C-alpha atoms as a printed R data frame, in Angstrom:
    type eleno elety resid chain resno       x       y       z
1   ATOM     1    CA   MET     A     1  14.269 -16.326   9.755
2   ATOM     2    CA   PHE     A     2  14.066 -12.418   8.568
3   ATOM     3    CA   THR     A     3  15.856 -10.233   5.909
4   ATOM     4    CA   ALA     A     4  15.010  -6.601   6.524
5   ATOM     5    CA   VAL     A     5  14.359  -4.822   3.085
6   ATOM     6    CA   ILE     A     6  14.591  -0.628   3.095
7   ATOM     7    CA   PRO     A     7  14.365   0.997  -0.054
8   ATOM     8    CA   LEU     A     8  16.125   4.338  -0.440
9   ATOM     9    CA   PHE     A     9  16.084   7.140  -2.615
10  ATOM    10    CA   ASP     A    10  16.549  10.407  -0.974
11  ATOM    11    CA   LYS     A    11  16.124  10.057   2.555
12  ATOM    12    CA   ALA     A    12  19.072  11.444   4.245
13  ATOM    13    CA   ALA     A    13  17.047  12.930   6.684
14  ATOM    14    CA   THR     A    14  15.303   9.863   8.159
15  ATOM    15    CA   ILE     A    15  17.265   6.664   6.793
16  ATOM    16    CA   GLN     A    16  19.288   6.628  10.035
17  ATOM    17    CA   ARG     A    17  16.036   6.287  12.232
18  ATOM    18    CA   ALA     A    18  14.896   3.574  10.336
19  ATOM    19    CA   VAL     A    19  18.081   1.480  10.763
20  ATOM    20    CA   ASP     A    20  18.434   1.925  14.409
21  ATOM    21    CA   SER     A    21  14.624   1.089  14.542
22  ATOM    22    CA   VAL     A    22  15.596  -2.410  12.968
23  ATOM    23    CA   ALA     A    23  18.991  -2.859  15.437
24  ATOM    24    CA   ALA     A    24  16.576  -1.903  18.111
25  ATOM    25    CA   GLN     A    25  14.613  -5.322  17.493
26  ATOM    26    CA   THR     A    26  13.908  -7.678  20.185
27  ATOM    27    CA   CYS     A    27  14.259 -10.433  17.408
28  ATOM    28    CA   ALA     A    28  17.208  -9.458  14.963
29  ATOM    29    CA   PRO     A    29  16.827 -10.186  11.458
30  ATOM    30    CA   ALA     A    30  19.506 -12.200   9.842
31  ATOM    31    CA   GLU     A    31  20.096  -9.381   7.450
32  ATOM    32    CA   ILE     A    32  19.577  -5.740   6.437
33  ATOM    33    CA   LEU     A    33  19.354  -5.211   3.098
34  ATOM    34    CA   ILE     A    34  19.138  -1.041   2.532
35  ATOM    35    CA   VAL     A    35  18.516  -0.964  -1.779
36  ATOM    36    CA   ASN     A    36  19.690   2.214  -2.818
37  ATOM    37    CA   ASP     A    37  17.854   3.359  -5.622
38  ATOM    38    CA   GLY     A    38  19.848   6.160  -6.763
39  ATOM    39    CA   SER     A    39  20.094   8.574  -4.105
40  ATOM    40    CA   THR     A    40  21.788  12.073  -4.729
41  ATOM    41    CA   ASP     A    41  21.289  13.556  -1.323
42  ATOM    42    CA   GLY     A    42  24.133  11.524   0.900
43  ATOM    43    CA   GLY     A    43  21.891   9.082   2.017
44  ATOM    44    CA   GLU     A    44  23.467   6.358   0.222
45  ATOM    45    CA   ALA     A    45  26.371   7.472   2.118
46  ATOM    46    CA   ILE     A    46  24.786   7.184   5.642
47  ATOM    47    CA   ALA     A    47  23.920   3.959   4.480
48  ATOM    48    CA   ARG     A    48  27.550   2.791   3.950
49  ATOM    49    CA   GLN     A    49  28.676   3.853   7.163
50  ATOM    50    CA   GLN     A    50  26.672   1.484   8.984
51  ATOM    51    CA   ALA     A    51  28.696  -0.062  11.909
52  ATOM    52    CA   ASN     A    52  26.189  -2.958  11.843
53  ATOM    53    CA   VAL     A    53  27.681  -6.341  10.360
54  ATOM    54    CA   ARG     A    54  24.404  -7.559   9.211
55  ATOM    55    CA   VAL     A    55  23.718  -3.946   6.914
56  ATOM    56    CA   ARG     A    56  24.536  -4.634   3.001
57  ATOM    57    CA   VAL     A    57  23.824  -1.730   0.621
58  ATOM    58    CA   ILE     A    58  22.617  -2.719  -2.617
59  ATOM    59    CA   ASP     A    59  23.104   0.427  -5.641
60  ATOM    60    CA   GLN     A    60  21.110   0.380  -8.825
61  ATOM    61    CA   PRO     A    61  19.981   3.137 -11.307
62  ATOM    62    CA   ASN     A    62  16.756   4.903  -9.807
63  ATOM    63    CA   ARG     A    63  14.093   2.914 -11.102
64  ATOM    64    CA   GLY     A    64  11.431   3.599  -8.807
65  ATOM    65    CA   VAL     A    65  10.323   1.930  -5.016
66  ATOM    66    CA   SER     A    66   8.852  -0.952  -6.575
67  ATOM    67    CA   ALA     A    67  11.997  -1.993  -8.285
68  ATOM    68    CA   ALA     A    68  13.937  -1.417  -5.068
69  ATOM    69    CA   ARG     A    69  11.645  -3.829  -3.139
70  ATOM    70    CA   ASN     A    70  12.447  -6.199  -5.803
71  ATOM    71    CA   THR     A    71  15.772  -5.856  -5.630
72  ATOM    72    CA   GLY     A    72  15.481  -6.662  -1.789
73  ATOM    73    CA   LEU     A    73  13.530 -10.111  -2.551
74  ATOM    74    CA   ARG     A    74  15.513 -11.463  -4.997
75  ATOM    75    CA   GLU     A    75  18.461 -10.928  -2.821
76  ATOM    76    CA   ALA     A    76  17.125 -12.531   0.277
77  ATOM    77    CA   ALA     A    77  18.564 -15.196   1.659
78  ATOM    78    CA   GLN     A    78  15.760 -15.736   4.191
79  ATOM    79    CA   PRO     A    79  12.672 -16.994   3.614
80  ATOM    80    CA   PHE     A    80  10.761 -14.179   5.065
81  ATOM    81    CA   VAL     A    81  11.055 -10.418   4.356
82  ATOM    82    CA   ALA     A    82  10.114  -7.670   5.974
83  ATOM    83    CA   PHE     A    83   9.605  -4.057   4.289
84  ATOM    84    CA   LEU     A    84  10.323  -0.772   5.896
85  ATOM    85    CA   ASP     A    85  10.412   2.053   3.954
86  ATOM    86    CA   ALA     A    86  13.363   4.507   4.779
87  ATOM    87    CA   ASP     A    87  11.174   7.079   6.606
88  ATOM    88    CA   ASP     A    88   9.023   4.958   8.793
89  ATOM    89    CA   ARG     A    89  10.090   3.199  11.690
90  ATOM    90    CA   TRP     A    90   9.516  -0.200  13.434
91  ATOM    91    CA   ARG     A    91   8.788  -0.616  17.323
92  ATOM    92    CA   PRO     A    92  11.312  -2.929  19.265
93  ATOM    93    CA   GLY     A    93   8.658  -5.580  19.187
94  ATOM    94    CA   PHE     A    94   7.750  -5.874  15.151
95  ATOM    95    CA   LEU     A    95  10.027  -8.374  14.130
96  ATOM    96    CA   ALA     A    96   9.396 -10.572  17.440
97  ATOM    97    CA   GLY     A    97   5.501 -10.164  16.659
98  ATOM    98    CA   MET     A    98   6.088 -11.211  13.309
99  ATOM    99    CA   ARG     A    99   7.543 -14.538  14.180
100 ATOM   100    CA   ARG     A   100   5.447 -15.174  16.671
101 ATOM   101    CA   LEU     A   101   2.548 -14.976  13.902
102 ATOM   102    CA   ILE     A   102   4.414 -17.446  11.458
103 ATOM   103    CA   GLU     A   103   5.060 -20.113  14.263
104 ATOM   104    CA   ALA     A   104   1.577 -19.776  15.444
105 ATOM   105    CA   ARG     A   105  -0.011 -19.723  12.105
106 ATOM   106    CA   PRO     A   106   2.544 -21.191   9.555
107 ATOM   107    CA   GLY     A   107   1.773 -21.293   5.619
108 ATOM   108    CA   ALA     A   108   0.547 -17.635   4.924
109 ATOM   109    CA   ALA     A   109   1.244 -15.401   2.072
110 ATOM   110    CA   LEU     A   110   1.223 -12.141   4.398
111 ATOM   111    CA   TYR     A   111   1.749 -11.436   8.022
112 ATOM   112    CA   GLY     A   112   1.275  -8.004   9.242
113 ATOM   113    CA   ALA     A   113   0.363  -5.608  12.680
114 ATOM   114    CA   GLY     A   114  -1.458  -2.644  13.509
115 ATOM   115    CA   PHE     A   115   0.263   0.718  13.160
116 ATOM   116    CA   PHE     A   116   0.271   4.552  13.963
117 ATOM   117    CA   THR     A   117   0.359   7.279  12.028
118 ATOM   118    CA   VAL     A   118   2.774   9.857  13.134
119 ATOM   119    CA   GLU     A   119   4.339  13.238  12.619
120 ATOM   120    CA   GLY     A   120   7.995  13.263  14.071
121 ATOM   121    CA   ASP     A   121   7.099  11.888  17.759
122 ATOM   122    CA   SER     A   122   3.364  12.470  17.687
123 ATOM   123    CA   ILE     A   123   1.088   9.648  17.648
124 ATOM   124    CA   LYS     A   124  -1.897  10.991  15.487
125 ATOM   125    CA   ARG     A   125  -4.141   7.764  14.480
126 ATOM   126    CA   TYR     A   126  -4.091   4.259  14.924
127 ATOM   127    CA   HIS     A   127  -4.785   1.508  11.770
128 ATOM   128    CA   GLY     A   128  -5.205  -1.740  11.605
129 ATOM   129    CA   ILE     A   129  -7.888  -4.965  12.308
130 ATOM   130    CA   GLY     A   130  -8.402  -3.554  15.484
131 ATOM   131    CA   ARG     A   131 -11.013  -0.713  16.628
132 ATOM   132    CA   SER     A   132  -8.176   0.955  18.619
133 ATOM   133    CA   ALA     A   133  -4.885   0.255  19.784
134 ATOM   134    CA   THR     A   134  -5.664  -1.259  22.935
135 ATOM   135    CA   ASP     A   135  -8.293  -3.781  20.875
136 ATOM   136    CA   SER     A   136  -7.530  -7.624  22.384
137 ATOM   137    CA   ARG     A   137  -8.772  -8.779  19.219
138 ATOM   138    CA   PRO     A   138  -6.380 -11.898  18.662
139 ATOM   139    CA   ALA     A   139  -3.908 -12.060  15.875
140 ATOM   140    CA   GLY     A   140  -4.886 -14.745  13.449
141 ATOM   141    CA   VAL     A   141  -5.968 -15.269   9.875
142 ATOM   142    CA   VAL     A   142  -8.295 -12.711   8.400
143 ATOM   143    CA   ASP     A   143 -10.514 -12.025   5.948
144 ATOM   144    CA   PHE     A   144  -7.674  -9.702   4.268
145 ATOM   145    CA   PHE     A   145 -10.566  -7.680   1.860
146 ATOM   146    CA   ALA     A   146 -13.273  -7.484   4.536
147 ATOM   147    CA   GLU     A   147 -11.137  -5.440   6.817
148 ATOM   148    CA   ARG     A   148  -9.829  -3.396   3.690
149 ATOM   149    CA   LEU     A   149 -13.651  -2.529   3.283
150 ATOM   150    CA   ARG     A   150 -13.407  -1.493   6.802
151 ATOM   151    CA   ASP     A   151 -10.056   0.582   7.144
152 ATOM   152    CA   PHE     A   152  -6.699   0.397   5.940
153 ATOM   153    CA   PRO     A   153  -5.168  -2.894   8.091
154 ATOM   154    CA   LEU     A   154  -1.330  -2.773   6.599
155 ATOM   155    CA   HIS     A   155   1.096  -0.566   5.353
156 ATOM   156    CA   THR     A   156   4.055  -1.391   3.993
157 ATOM   157    CA   SER     A   157   6.519  -0.865   6.551
158 ATOM   158    CA   THR     A   158   4.324  -3.394   8.738
159 ATOM   159    CA   THR     A   159   4.358  -6.105   6.566
160 ATOM   160    CA   VAL     A   160   6.283  -9.590   6.273
161 ATOM   161    CA   VAL     A   161   5.824 -11.878   3.210
162 ATOM   162    CA   ALA     A   162   7.107 -15.250   2.699
163 ATOM   163    CA   LYS     A   163   9.564 -15.001  -0.047
164 ATOM   164    CA   ASP     A   164   8.559 -17.830  -2.241
165 ATOM   165    CA   ALA     A   165   4.765 -16.183  -2.376
166 ATOM   166    CA   ALA     A   166   6.092 -12.636  -2.997
167 ATOM   167    CA   LEU     A   167   8.413 -13.837  -5.854
168 ATOM   168    CA   ALA     A   168   5.113 -16.437  -7.338
169 ATOM   169    CA   ILE     A   169   3.015 -12.891  -7.420
170 ATOM   170    CA   GLY     A   170   5.806 -11.459  -9.239
171 ATOM   171    CA   GLY     A   171   6.389  -9.122  -6.645
172 ATOM   172    CA   PHE     A   172   5.544  -5.217  -6.791
173 ATOM   173    CA   SER     A   173   4.494  -4.057 -10.292
174 ATOM   174    CA   GLU     A   174   7.245  -2.112 -11.328
175 ATOM   175    CA   GLY     A   175   7.017   1.305 -12.786
176 ATOM   176    CA   VAL     A   176   3.386   1.848 -10.762
177 ATOM   177    CA   ALA     A   177   3.383   5.655  -8.741
178 ATOM   178    CA   PHE     A   178   0.591   4.896  -6.723
179 ATOM   179    CA   ALA     A   179  -1.049   2.341  -5.232
180 ATOM   180    CA   GLU     A   180   1.396  -0.300  -5.631
181 ATOM   181    CA   ASP     A   181   1.362  -1.782  -2.140
182 ATOM   182    CA   HIS     A   182  -2.710  -2.142  -2.642
183 ATOM   183    CA   LEU     A   183  -2.081  -4.244  -5.622
184 ATOM   184    CA   PHE     A   184   0.670  -6.380  -4.150
185 ATOM   185    CA   TRP     A   185  -1.386  -7.075  -1.142
186 ATOM   186    CA   THR     A   186  -4.298  -8.053  -3.430
187 ATOM   187    CA   LYS     A   187  -2.291 -10.452  -5.248
188 ATOM   188    CA   LEU     A   188  -0.766 -12.217  -2.027
189 ATOM   189    CA   ALA     A   189  -4.666 -12.168  -0.728
190 ATOM   190    CA   LEU     A   190  -5.907 -13.763  -3.582
191 ATOM   191    CA   ALA     A   191  -3.253 -16.429  -3.541
192 ATOM   192    CA   GLY     A   192  -2.788 -17.283  -0.077
193 ATOM   193    CA   PRO     A   193  -3.770 -16.926   3.705
194 ATOM   194    CA   VAL     A   194  -3.292 -13.355   5.493
195 ATOM   195    CA   VAL     A   195  -2.220 -12.912   9.100
196 ATOM   196    CA   ILE     A   196  -2.304  -9.765  10.923
197 ATOM   197    CA   THR     A   197  -2.302  -9.222  14.474
198 ATOM   198    CA   PRO     A   198  -3.882  -5.706  15.539
199 ATOM   199    CA   GLU     A   199  -0.999  -4.794  18.091
200 ATOM   200    CA   PRO     A   200   0.470  -1.437  16.679
201 ATOM   201    CA   LEU     A   201   4.129  -2.787  16.204
202 ATOM   202    CA   ALA     A   202   5.347  -0.042  13.412
203 ATOM   203    CA   GLU     A   203   5.030   3.912  12.683
204 ATOM   204    CA   TYR     A   204   3.934   5.623   9.459
205 ATOM   205    CA   ASP     A   205   5.527   9.227   9.428
206 ATOM   206    CA   VAL     A   206   3.224  10.917   7.234
207 ATOM   207    CA   ALA     A   207   4.912  14.123   7.818
208 ATOM   208    CA   VAL     A   208   8.145  13.583   5.604
209 ATOM   209    CA   PRO     A   209   7.828  14.496   2.019
210 ATOM   210    CA   GLY     A   210   7.503  12.451  -0.710
211 ATOM   211    CA   GLN     A   211   4.569  10.490   0.861
212 ATOM   212    CA   ALA     A   212   1.527   8.538  -0.855
213 ATOM   213    CA   ILE     A   213  -0.876  11.680   0.241
214 ATOM   214    CA   GLU     A   214   1.241  14.107  -1.477
215 ATOM   215    CA   TYR     A   215   1.294  11.964  -4.873
216 ATOM   216    CA   TRP     A   216  -2.469  12.390  -4.339
217 ATOM   217    CA   GLN     A   217  -2.804  15.694  -3.776
218 ATOM   218    CA   ARG     A   218  -0.454  17.358  -6.203
219 ATOM   219    CA   ARG     A   219  -0.162  14.650  -8.947
220 ATOM   220    CA   TYR     A   220  -2.935  11.924  -9.266
221 ATOM   221    CA   ARG     A   221  -5.785  14.730  -8.850
222 ATOM   222    CA   GLU     A   222  -4.437  16.889 -11.341
223 ATOM   223    CA   ARG     A   223  -4.252  13.957 -13.809
224 ATOM   224    CA   PHE     A   224  -6.230  10.999 -12.655
225 ATOM   225    CA   ASP     A   225  -4.545   8.166 -14.311
226 ATOM   226    CA   ILE     A   226  -6.256   4.751 -14.270
227 ATOM   227    CA   LEU     A   227  -4.171   2.820 -11.806
228 ATOM   228    CA   GLU     A   228  -2.342  -0.709 -12.287
229 ATOM   229    CA   TYR     A   229  -4.321  -1.586  -9.469
230 ATOM   230    CA   HIS     A   230  -7.814  -0.482 -10.877
231 ATOM   231    CA   ARG     A   231  -7.009  -2.902 -13.996
232 ATOM   232    CA   PHE     A   232  -6.497  -5.312 -11.706
233 ATOM   233    CA   LEU     A   233  -9.596  -5.216  -9.777
234 ATOM   234    CA   ALA     A   234 -11.709  -4.765 -13.139
235 ATOM   235    CA   ALA     A   235 -10.180  -7.506 -14.888
236 ATOM   236    CA   GLU     A   236  -9.866  -9.970 -11.778
237 ATOM   237    CA   LEU     A   237 -13.620  -8.755 -10.743
238 ATOM   238    CA   GLY     A   238 -15.101  -9.419 -14.209
239 ATOM   239    CA   ARG     A   239 -12.962 -13.067 -14.235
240 ATOM   240    CA   ARG     A   240 -14.770 -13.922 -10.807
241 ATOM   241    CA   GLU     A   241 -17.980 -12.816 -11.936
242 ATOM   242    CA   ARG     A   242 -18.219 -15.029 -15.136
243 ATOM   243    CA   SER     A   243 -17.178 -17.887 -13.292
244 ATOM   244    CA   GLY     A   244 -19.140 -17.510 -10.191
245 ATOM   245    CA   THR     A   245 -16.142 -17.690  -7.747
246 ATOM   246    CA   GLY     A   246 -15.444 -15.828  -4.662
247 ATOM   247    CA   PRO     A   247 -14.634 -14.436  -2.346
248 ATOM   248    CA   VAL     A   248 -17.767 -12.609  -1.871
249 ATOM   249    CA   SER     A   249 -15.582  -9.641   0.145
250 ATOM   250    CA   PHE     A   250 -13.050  -9.402  -2.611
251 ATOM   251    CA   ILE     A   251 -15.868  -8.859  -4.844
252 ATOM   252    CA   ARG     A   252 -17.372  -6.097  -2.643
253 ATOM   253    CA   LEU     A   253 -14.380  -4.373  -2.245
254 ATOM   254    CA   ALA     A   254 -13.424  -4.345  -5.616
255 ATOM   255    CA   ARG     A   255 -16.829  -2.986  -6.714
256 ATOM   256    CA   ARG     A   256 -16.015   0.055  -4.282
257 ATOM   257    CA   GLU     A   257 -12.865   0.564  -5.526
258 ATOM   258    CA   LEU     A   258 -14.146   0.906  -9.255
259 ATOM   259    CA   GLN     A   259 -16.917   3.005  -7.732
260 ATOM   260    CA   THR     A   260 -14.676   5.239  -5.700
261 ATOM   261    CA   ALA     A   261 -12.152   5.759  -8.809
262 ATOM   262    CA   VAL     A   262 -15.138   6.922 -10.779
263 ATOM   263    CA   LEU     A   263 -16.707   9.488  -8.279
264 ATOM   264    CA   GLN     A   264 -13.421  11.116  -7.591
265 ATOM   265    CA   ARG     A   265 -13.302  12.047 -11.237
266 ATOM   266    CA   ALA     A   266 -16.601  13.112 -11.161
267 ATOM   267    CA   TRP     A   267 -16.177  15.271  -7.682
268 ATOM   268    CA   TRP     A   268 -13.629  17.358  -8.999
269 ATOM   269    CA   GLY     A   269 -14.980  17.973 -12.548
270 ATOM   270    CA   ASP     A   270 -12.818  15.923 -14.618
271 ATOM   271    CA   PHE     A   271 -15.253  13.964 -16.743
272 ATOM   272    CA   ALA     A   272 -12.867  13.362 -19.796
273 ATOM   273    CA   ALA     A   273 -11.122  11.101 -16.796
274 ATOM   274    CA   VAL     A   274 -14.511   9.288 -15.764
275 ATOM   275    CA   ARG     A   275 -14.945   8.528 -19.549
276 ATOM   276    CA   ARG     A   276 -11.686   7.034 -19.566
277 ATOM   277    CA   ILE     A   277 -11.782   4.585 -17.021
278 ATOM   278    CA   TRP     A   278 -15.456   3.860 -17.885
279 ATOM   279    CA   ASP     A   279 -14.690   2.954 -21.271
280 ATOM   280    CA   GLU     A   280 -11.069   1.592 -20.601
281 ATOM   281    CA   LEU     A   281 -12.260  -0.706 -17.726
282 ATOM   282    CA   ASP     A   282 -15.816  -1.857 -19.223
283 ATOM   283    CA   LEU     A   283 -17.562  -0.615 -15.946
284 ATOM   284    CA   ALA     A   284 -21.000  -0.878 -17.209
285 ATOM   285    CA   SER     A   285 -20.704  -4.072 -17.022
286 ATOM   286    CA   PHE     A   286 -20.148  -4.107 -12.937
287 ATOM   287    CA   GLY     A   287 -23.508  -2.190 -11.781
288 ATOM   288    CA   LEU     A   288 -21.500   0.132  -9.863
289 ATOM   289    CA   GLY     A   289 -24.372   2.223  -8.319
290 ATOM   290    CA   PRO     A   290 -26.282   5.277  -9.623
291 ATOM   291    CA   ALA     A   291 -23.998   8.162  -8.594
292 ATOM   292    CA   ALA     A   292 -21.194   6.578 -10.542
293 ATOM   293    CA   ALA     A   293 -23.703   5.538 -13.683
294 ATOM   294    CA   ALA     A   294 -24.638   9.072 -13.591
295 ATOM   295    CA   SER     A   295 -21.078  10.419 -13.683
296 ATOM   296    CA   ALA     A   296 -20.522   7.982 -16.961
297 ATOM   297    CA   TRP     A   297 -23.947   9.505 -18.390
298 ATOM   298    CA   VAL     A   298 -22.444  13.317 -17.747
299 ATOM   299    CA   SER     A   299 -19.199  12.562 -19.392
300 ATOM   300    CA   ARG     A   300 -20.919  11.551 -22.666
301 ATOM   301    CA   HIS     A   301 -23.076  14.735 -22.956
302 ATOM   302    CA   PRO     A   302 -20.915  17.557 -22.798
303 ATOM   303    CA   ALA     A   303 -23.530  20.031 -22.937
304 ATOM   304    CA   VAL     A   304 -24.484  19.195 -19.369
305 ATOM   305    CA   GLN     A   305 -21.021  19.280 -17.818
306 ATOM   306    CA   PRO     A   306 -20.684  23.132 -17.552
307 ATOM   307    CA   ALA     A   307 -23.366  23.158 -15.300
308 ATOM   308    CA   ALA     A   308 -22.280  20.133 -13.228
309 ATOM   309    CA   ARG     A   309 -18.862  21.390 -12.752
310 ATOM   310    CA   SER     A   310 -20.379  24.329 -11.222
311 ATOM   311    CA   MET     A   311 -22.769  22.326  -8.630
312 ATOM   312    CA   LEU     A   312 -19.746  20.219  -7.771
313 ATOM   313    CA   ALA     A   313 -17.720  23.642  -7.316
314 ATOM   314    CA   VAL     A   314 -20.710  24.561  -4.887
315 ATOM   315    CA   LEU     A   315 -20.343  21.841  -3.148
316 ATOM   316    CA   ARG     A   316 -16.668  21.273  -2.903
317 ATOM   317    CA   SER     A   317 -16.456  24.972  -1.148
318 ATOM   318    CA   LEU     A   318 -19.179  24.025   0.922
319 ATOM   319    CA   ARG     A   319 -17.506  20.691   2.078
320 ATOM   320    CA   TYR     A   320 -14.040  22.216   2.434
321 ATOM   321    CA   ARG     A   321 -14.180  25.778   3.624
């Protein structure tokens, strides 16, 4: 029923833990594909030394995590693909829980579960469709976009996709360094039902180097790239507003995400980035609110930008001190 796909790039310190969590599943996957994306730290040797006969290592030159996941998707022999990052781990009942969801709600494009963020063995926070890890809300079809407005209901390591549905949307967008998972989920949620249980069945280790939050802190915040996720949201939002089609929750989420993208750039005083995203994505047509519009106005008037940056620097110092 399941193919487990583990993309691997320089995770020698954690790959064994990830594989062990798959081996501990009460519902074993039919196969475990470790896609070695050009590792150089010895993690690929650990992958090849596995005694589990279900493990198959696929080697490819380094092309990024999306390319590795797509290789796993294409090579999967089972109808459902469960993704696990090499620095995360599943709890023993993850695949059994996913099987129950699939049997109860067949035909969905995406299945998922709640999760904990952890630092090593220390649990930090619960995320999911529930309000807490003990939420009694039943699993079922959810409005993914409404849930996304409230919290992060999924992590890549808590998702199972129908292989055919994932391939039909083109898999993960390759060459995308940030938010490729959000883009993937959004496309799937627009294509078909999403079924999620609030039960926390996986652990996302935020203490491991190379996480998305690290990319945000060190790279994205410095350059403020226009993400493919933003481009897709703007294009899809424009199309749906012109045609008058929903879902309403997607329109609300797209507006909020685009508004946030503008305000993030303004908050750090990068008004050149504000102007780039505002103009390239034609955000003036979406009515993103007065704060975003004011940021766009400042981006077009260089004379006021030094004062705006000084004011924002004071606000940042008050917030972060």
